[in-house]
VEXDREN-2710 file (C-alpha; in Angstrom, 1 decimal):
% VEXDREN-2710
k/r/px/py/pz
1/MET/0.0/0.2/0.0
2/MET/1.8/3.3/-1.0
3/GLY/1.8/6.2/1.4
4/SER/0.6/9.5/1.8
5/PRO/2.4/11.6/-0.4
6/MET/5.2/14.0/1.3
7/PRO/4.1/17.5/2.0
8/ARG/6.1/19.8/-0.2
9/ARG/8.5/21.8/1.9
10/GLU/8.7/25.4/2.2
11/LEU/11.4/27.2/0.5
12/LEU/11.3/30.5/1.8
13/SER/13.6/33.7/0.7
14/LEU/13.2/37.1/1.7
15/LYS/14.5/40.1/-1.1
16/VAL/15.1/43.8/-0.8
17/LEU/14.2/45.4/-3.8
18/LYS/15.9/49.1/-4.5
19/SER/14.2/49.8/-7.7
20/VAL/10.7/49.7/-9.2
21/THR/12.3/47.8/-12.5
22/ASP/12.6/45.1/-9.8
23/VAL/8.6/44.7/-9.3
24/ASP/6.5/42.4/-11.6
25/PHE/3.4/45.3/-10.7
26/ASN/0.8/42.8/-12.3
27/GLU/2.0/40.2/-9.3
28/PHE/1.9/43.1/-6.8
29/SER/-1.5/44.2/-7.8
30/ILE/-3.1/40.9/-7.8
31/PHE/-1.5/40.3/-4.4
32/GLN/-2.5/43.5/-2.5
33/ARG/-6.4/42.9/-4.1
34/SER/-6.3/39.5/-2.7
35/ALA/-4.4/40.2/1.1
36/PHE/-7.3/43.4/1.3
37/HIS/-10.6/42.1/0.0
38/LYS/-13.5/42.9/1.7
39/PRO/-16.8/43.1/0.6
40/ARG/-18.1/46.4/1.4
41/ALA/-14.2/48.5/1.5
42/LEU/-14.3/52.5/1.7
43/ILE/-12.3/52.6/-1.6
44/ASP/-13.3/49.8/-4.4
45/ALA/-9.9/48.0/-5.1
46/SER/-10.5/47.0/-8.3
47/ARG/-10.5/50.7/-9.4
48/VAL/-7.5/51.8/-7.3
49/GLN/-4.9/48.6/-6.8
50/THR/-4.4/48.3/-10.2
51/PRO/-0.3/47.8/-12.0
52/SER/-1.3/51.3/-13.7
53/TYR/-1.4/52.6/-9.9
54/TYR/0.9/51.4/-8.7
55/ARG/3.7/52.0/-11.1
56/TRP/2.7/55.7/-10.7
57/LYS/3.1/55.7/-7.1
58/TYR/6.2/54.2/-6.6
59/SER/7.5/56.4/-9.3
60/SER/7.9/59.2/-7.1
61/ALA/11.5/61.3/-6.7
62/GLY/13.9/58.4/-5.5
63/ASN/14.1/55.4/-5.2
64/PRO/11.4/53.1/-3.2
65/ILE/12.2/50.0/-1.0
66/LEU/10.0/46.8/-1.1
67/VAL/10.8/43.7/1.2
68/GLN/9.0/40.7/0.1
69/ILE/8.9/37.1/1.3
70/ARG/8.4/34.7/-0.9
71/ILE/7.8/30.8/-0.4
72/ASN/8.3/28.8/-3.3
73/GLN/8.6/31.8/-5.2
74/GLU/4.6/33.1/-4.4
75/LEU/4.9/35.9/-2.9
76/VAL/3.1/35.8/0.6
77/ALA/4.5/38.9/2.5
78/SER/5.7/42.5/1.6
79/ILE/6.3/46.0/3.1
80/SER/6.9/49.3/1.0
81/ALA/8.6/52.4/1.4
82/ILE/8.2/55.6/-0.5
83/PRO/10.0/58.5/-0.4
84/ILE/8.2/61.9/-0.4
85/LYS/9.1/65.3/0.0
86/PHE/7.8/67.1/2.7
87/PHE/7.8/70.8/3.9
88/ILE/8.2/70.8/7.8
89/SER/8.6/74.1/9.9
90/GLY/9.8/76.0/6.9
91/GLU/12.1/73.7/5.1
92/ALA/12.0/70.8/2.6
93/LEU/12.5/67.1/4.1
94/LEU/12.7/63.9/2.3
95/VAL/10.6/61.5/4.5
96/TYR/9.3/58.2/3.6
97/GLN/6.0/56.8/3.6
98/LEU/5.4/53.1/5.4
99/ALA/2.6/51.5/2.9
100/ASP/1.3/48.4/1.5
101/ILE/1.9/46.3/4.0
102/ALA/0.0/42.9/3.5
103/THR/0.8/39.7/4.5
104/ALA/-1.4/36.8/2.4
105/LYS/-4.1/35.5/4.2
106/SER/-3.6/31.5/4.5
107/TYR/0.0/32.8/5.9
108/ARG/-1.0/34.8/8.5
109/ARG/0.4/34.9/12.2
110/ARG/3.4/33.4/11.3
111/GLY/5.7/36.7/12.3
112/PHE/6.1/37.7/8.6
113/PHE/4.8/41.1/8.9
114/GLY/7.4/41.6/11.8
115/THR/10.3/40.2/9.6
116/CYS/9.7/42.0/6.5
117/LEU/9.5/45.6/8.8
118/ALA/12.8/44.7/10.8
119/ALA/14.3/44.7/7.8
120/LEU/13.1/47.4/6.2
121/LEU/14.0/49.9/8.8
122/GLU/17.5/48.0/8.8
123/GLU/17.7/49.7/5.4
124/LEU/16.4/53.0/6.0
125/GLY/18.5/53.4/9.0
126/PRO/17.9/54.7/12.8
127/ARG/17.7/58.5/11.7
128/THR/15.6/58.5/8.6
129/PRO/12.1/60.2/9.1
130/ILE/9.3/58.0/8.3
131/TYR/5.1/57.8/8.6
132/CYS/2.7/55.8/8.3
133/PHE/-1.2/55.4/8.2
134/PRO/-1.7/51.7/9.7
135/ASN/-4.6/49.7/9.7
136/PRO/-5.5/48.2/12.7
137/ASN/-4.2/44.9/12.0
138/SER/-0.5/46.6/11.4
139/LEU/-0.6/49.2/14.3
140/GLU/0.1/47.7/17.3
141/GLY/3.7/45.9/15.5
142/ILE/4.7/49.2/13.6
143/LEU/4.6/50.6/17.9
144/ARG/6.6/48.2/18.8
145/ALA/9.2/48.5/15.9
146/GLY/9.4/52.0/17.8
147/PHE/7.1/54.2/16.1
148/ARG/4.4/56.8/18.4
149/GLN/1.4/57.7/17.5
150/SER/1.5/61.6/16.2
151/THR/-2.2/62.2/15.4
152/GLU/-5.4/61.1/14.0
153/CYS/-6.9/62.2/10.9
154/TYR/-10.7/62.5/10.8
155/PHE/-13.1/63.4/7.9
156/TRP/-15.5/66.0/7.5
157/MET/-18.0/67.4/5.6
158/ARG/-20.0/70.1/4.7
159/PRO/-22.3/71.5/1.8
160/ALA/-20.7/73.3/-1.1
161/TRP/-23.1/76.5/-0.5
162/PRO/-20.2/79.3/-1.0
163/HIS/-22.1/81.9/1.3
164/LEU/-20.5/79.2/4.2
165/ALA/-16.9/80.2/2.8
166/GLU/-18.2/83.9/2.7
167/ARG/-18.8/84.1/6.5
168/ASN/-15.9/81.5/7.9
169/ARG/-15.5/81.4/11.6
170/VAL/-13.2/83.8/13.4
171/ASP/-11.7/81.5/14.6
172/ALA/-11.0/79.6/11.4
173/VAL/-7.3/79.5/12.0
174/PRO/-6.0/76.7/14.4
175/PRO/-4.4/77.0/17.7
176/LYS/-0.9/78.5/17.6
177/GLN/-1.1/80.2/14.5
178/SER/-1.0/83.9/14.6
179/GLN/-2.1/86.3/11.3
180/GLN/1.5/85.8/9.6
181/ASP/2.2/81.9/10.4
182/LEU/2.3/79.8/7.4
183/PHE/-1.4/77.7/7.5
184/GLN/-0.8/73.9/5.5
185/LEU/-3.3/71.2/5.5
186/GLY/-1.4/68.2/4.9
187/GLY/2.7/67.8/4.6
188/LEU/3.9/67.3/0.9
189/ASP/5.9/69.9/-0.2
190/LEU/3.5/71.6/-2.9
191/SER/6.5/74.3/-4.0
192/ASP/8.6/71.2/-5.4
193/PRO/7.5/70.6/-8.7
194/GLU/8.9/67.5/-9.0
195/THR/6.7/66.7/-5.8
196/PHE/3.9/68.6/-7.3
197/GLU/4.3/67.0/-10.9
198/TRP/4.4/63.1/-9.4
199/ARG/1.8/63.6/-6.8
200/PHE/-1.3/65.5/-8.9
201/LYS/-0.4/65.9/-12.7
202/SER/1.3/62.2/-13.5
203/ARG/-1.3/59.8/-11.5
204/PRO/-3.4/57.9/-14.1
205/GLY/-7.1/57.9/-14.2
206/VAL/-7.3/60.9/-12.1
207/THR/-8.1/64.5/-12.6
208/TYR/-7.3/67.4/-9.9
209/SER/-7.7/70.7/-9.4
210/VAL/-5.4/73.6/-8.6
211/VAL/-7.2/76.7/-6.8
212/HIS/-4.1/79.9/-6.6
213/LEU/-4.1/83.1/-4.6
214/GLN/-1.6/85.6/-5.3
215/SER/0.5/86.1/-1.9
216/ALA/2.9/88.2/-0.5
217/CYS/5.4/85.5/-1.0
218/THR/7.3/85.0/-3.8
219/GLU/5.2/81.0/-4.1
220/PRO/1.5/81.6/-4.4
221/ALA/-1.2/80.0/-2.2
222/LYS/-2.8/77.1/-3.2
223/LEU/-5.2/74.4/-3.2
224/VAL/-5.7/71.2/-4.5
225/TYR/-9.1/69.0/-4.5
226/ARG/-10.6/66.1/-6.8
227/ILE/-14.3/65.7/-7.6
228/LEU/-15.8/62.0/-6.4
229/ARG/-18.7/61.2/-7.7
230/PHE/-21.7/59.0/-5.9
231/GLY/-24.2/58.3/-8.2
232/PRO/-25.6/61.9/-8.9
233/ILE/-24.0/63.6/-5.7
234/ARG/-20.7/65.1/-6.7
235/VAL/-18.2/65.2/-3.5
236/ALA/-15.0/67.9/-3.5
237/ALA/-12.5/66.4/-1.7
238/ILE/-9.5/68.9/-0.4
239/LEU/-6.0/66.9/-0.6
240/ALA/-3.8/69.6/0.0
241/ALA/-3.6/73.7/0.6
242/ARG/-0.7/76.1/1.7
243/ALA/-1.4/79.8/2.8
244/TYR/1.0/82.2/4.0
245/ASN/-1.4/83.3/6.9
246/SER/-5.0/83.6/8.2
247/ASP/-6.2/86.0/5.3
248/GLU/-4.9/84.3/2.5
249/TRP/-6.4/80.9/4.0
250/ARG/-9.5/82.7/3.9
251/GLY/-9.4/84.3/0.2
252/LEU/-8.4/80.5/-0.8
253/GLN/-11.2/79.1/0.7
254/THR/-13.5/81.2/-0.7
255/ARG/-12.0/81.0/-4.1
256/ALA/-11.5/77.6/-3.9
257/VAL/-15.4/76.8/-3.0
258/GLU/-16.1/79.4/-6.0
259/ALA/-14.8/77.1/-8.4
260/MET/-16.4/74.1/-6.5
261/SER/-19.8/75.5/-7.0
262/ARG/-19.0/76.1/-10.9
263/GLU/-18.6/72.1/-11.4
264/GLY/-21.9/71.6/-9.9
265/VAL/-20.7/70.3/-6.4
266/HIS/-23.1/69.0/-3.6
267/ALA/-20.7/68.8/-0.8
268/VAL/-16.7/69.5/0.3
269/LEU/-14.7/66.7/1.8
270/GLU/-11.8/67.7/4.3
271/PHE/-9.3/64.5/6.1
272/CYS/-7.1/66.6/8.0
273/HIS/-5.5/65.9/11.8
274/LEU/-8.1/68.6/13.5
275/ARG/-10.7/67.0/16.1
276/SER/-12.9/70.3/14.9
277/PRO/-13.4/72.2/12.0
278/LEU/-11.6/74.5/10.5
279/GLN/-14.5/76.7/9.3
280/ARG/-18.8/76.5/10.1
281/GLY/-20.6/74.2/8.3
282/PHE/-18.7/70.9/8.5
283/ILE/-19.8/67.6/10.0
284/ARG/-17.3/65.0/11.5
285/ILE/-18.4/61.6/9.9
286/PRO/-18.4/58.6/12.4
287/THR/-15.4/56.4/12.3
288/ARG/-18.0/53.3/12.5
289/MET/-19.4/54.4/8.9
290/LEU/-16.0/54.5/7.6
291/GLY/-14.8/50.9/8.6
292/ARG/-11.7/52.2/10.0
293/PRO/-9.7/54.5/12.2
294/PHE/-6.8/56.7/10.8
295/PRO/-4.3/57.0/13.3
296/VAL/-0.6/58.4/12.3
297/VAL/2.3/56.9/13.5
298/GLU/5.9/58.3/12.8
299/ARG/9.3/57.7/13.5
300/ASN/12.1/60.7/13.3
301/PHE/9.8/63.6/12.7
302/PRO/11.1/66.6/14.1
303/GLY/9.4/68.2/17.0
304/SER/5.7/68.1/17.2
305/PHE/4.6/68.1/13.4
306/SER/1.1/66.6/12.9
307/GLN/0.0/68.4/9.9
308/PHE/-0.5/65.5/8.0
309/GLY/-3.7/65.6/5.3
310/ALA/-4.9/63.6/2.2
311/ALA/-1.9/63.7/-0.2
312/ASP/-0.5/62.3/2.5
313/TRP/-2.3/59.3/2.6
314/ASP/-2.0/56.1/0.3
315/VAL/-5.1/56.4/-2.0
316/PRO/-6.8/59.9/-1.9
END
């Protein structure tokens, strides 16, 4: 009588990829969709987690780093670090975003995430500024690796009525900001041409609108948004903004809402770290409706920077 076939031996390998030419984005897209498939996800993976999306995402300035584990040549775990130029405390700074943290469902609880993260952090070095919007599955492990939760981001929504922008609250500027302080929604360096080209002009299948306002500074104030469609409803999602004092910020808001109204927008959506709205009319969307919270963890960021926004997230 023949015995049972011997179980196939697992051949495990860990690779560090430092060039996008080493990444099979077709395989990577299928792997990410499978790892994160949810029937009622906030974002439809089939429209976002595509090969063209990942090729764009990993084409940011500098070289991304990916750490992957394979078993018998099958991709079973992966974690990435994408270089992005931020503007913090008046200075440009190259930071890395941890992204696309995934383990195949049948290989979870085997420590692969921790192994990949440790290898990635070793590549980045002990002083590199790093941040992440971890999901509940990866938050605890990232905190154990030496990160700290600096803030949490929230979704805010309000009707797109122009008169709401004209009568902004007197306290619309966040605490600790004076009339002459820079206002910044998000960390992305909007004045860096290469960063702006990559983030808002090169992404396939997505169109962003930019509102400018002449400023006393060399660089004009600007606000970036995109239109989301939910059936007949059009929502303008604010991605990033920069103004050089509170008067410019209010003027920029007014001009932006006027532009959105001309596009037939019904509501304005904002994603930021603030627990109270910047202007009247905004209502915070409860976390239970979104399916997950949006904590922000960081390591080696200067001071107490916490001004993360939608353009700093993975898939706005």
